[in-house]
C-alpha positions in Angstrom: -0.1 0.0 -0.1 1.5 3.3 -1.0 1.7 6.2 1.4 -1.3 8.0 -0.4 -3.6 5.1 0.0 -2.2 4.5 3.7 -3.1 8.1 4.6 -6.5 7.8 2.9 -7.2 4.6 5.1 -6.0 6.2 8.1 -8.1 9.4 7.5 -11.3 7.2 7.1 -10.2 5.3 10.2 -9.8 8.7 12.3 -13.1 10.2 11.1 -15.1 7.0 11.8 -14.1 6.5 15.3 -13.6 10.3 15.9 -17.2 10.8 15.1 -17.9 9.2 18.6 -16.0 12.2 20.1 -17.5 15.0 18.0 -14.8 14.8 15.4 -16.2 17.2 12.5 -13.5 17.1 9.8 -14.1 15.3 6.7 -11.9 12.4 5.3 -10.4 14.7 2.9 -9.5 17.3 5.2 -7.8 14.7 7.4 -6.0 13.2 4.6 -4.4 16.5 3.7 -3.2 17.1 7.2 -1.8 13.4 7.2 -0.2 14.3 3.8 1.3 17.4 5.4 -0.2 19.6 2.8 0.8 23.2 3.0 -2.1 25.2 4.7 -4.0 22.0 5.8 -5.5 22.4 9.3 -8.1 20.9 11.6 -10.2 22.4 14.3 -8.4 22.3 17.8 -10.6 19.3 18.9 -10.2 17.4 15.8 -6.5 18.0 16.0 -6.2 16.6 19.5 -8.2 13.5 18.3 -5.9 12.9 15.4 -2.8 13.1 17.3 -4.2 11.0 20.1 -5.1 8.3 17.4 -1.5 8.6 15.8 0.1 8.1 19.4 -2.1 5.3 20.2 -1.2 3.5 16.8 2.5 4.2 17.4 2.2 2.7 21.0 0.5 -0.4 19.6 3.0 -0.8 16.9 5.9 -0.3 19.2 4.6 -2.7 22.1 2.2 -4.9 20.1 -1.4 -5.4 20.8 -1.0 -6.9 24.4 -1.1 -5.7 27.9 2.0 -3.6 27.5 0.5 -2.1 24.4 -2.8 -1.4 26.0 -0.9 0.4 28.9 1.2 2.4 26.4 -2.1 3.5 24.8 -3.5 4.8 28.1 -0.1 6.5 28.9 -0.7 8.5 25.8 -3.4 10.4 27.6 -6.0 9.6 24.9 -9.3 11.8 24.8 -11.0 8.8 23.2 -13.0 6.2 24.6 -11.6 2.7 25.3 -13.3 1.4 22.1 -10.4 3.0 20.2 -8.2 0.1 21.3 -10.2 -2.2 19.1 -10.1 0.2 16.2 -6.3 0.6 16.5 -5.8 -3.1 16.5 -7.8 -3.5 13.3 -6.0 -0.5 11.6 -2.7 -1.8 12.6 -3.3 -5.2 11.1 -4.5 -3.7 7.9 -1.7 -1.6 7.5 0.7 -4.4 8.1 -1.1 -6.5 5.7 -0.7 -3.9 2.9 -3.1 -5.6 0.7 -6.4 -5.8 2.7 -9.4 -3.8 1.4 -11.6 -5.1 4.1 -13.6 -2.2 5.7 -13.3 -1.5 9.4 -16.7 -2.2 11.2 -18.0 0.0 13.9 -18.6 -1.9 17.1 -21.7 -0.7 19.1 
């Protein structure tokens, strides 16, 4: 998966679970920030959610999806609900597979 597709998948993920925390930015706005486009910005609340998600994903990639990884995610001071751990696990596995097109499903 090239970086453009990876950022699109990540933007979809962030807007999906972010909607549970009043995330208002679109997939395109989020992708532009992930692509580091000049002038791309998100509202303050959305920026916090975006960076919390990226920190959580990094923690899981670093520690693995196990008790140490979960502790590391909570140490990032996430502003998101606990359910984000499930999403992070799914996205991390999708990114690592690099060929998966399976959509991420919302857990109620």
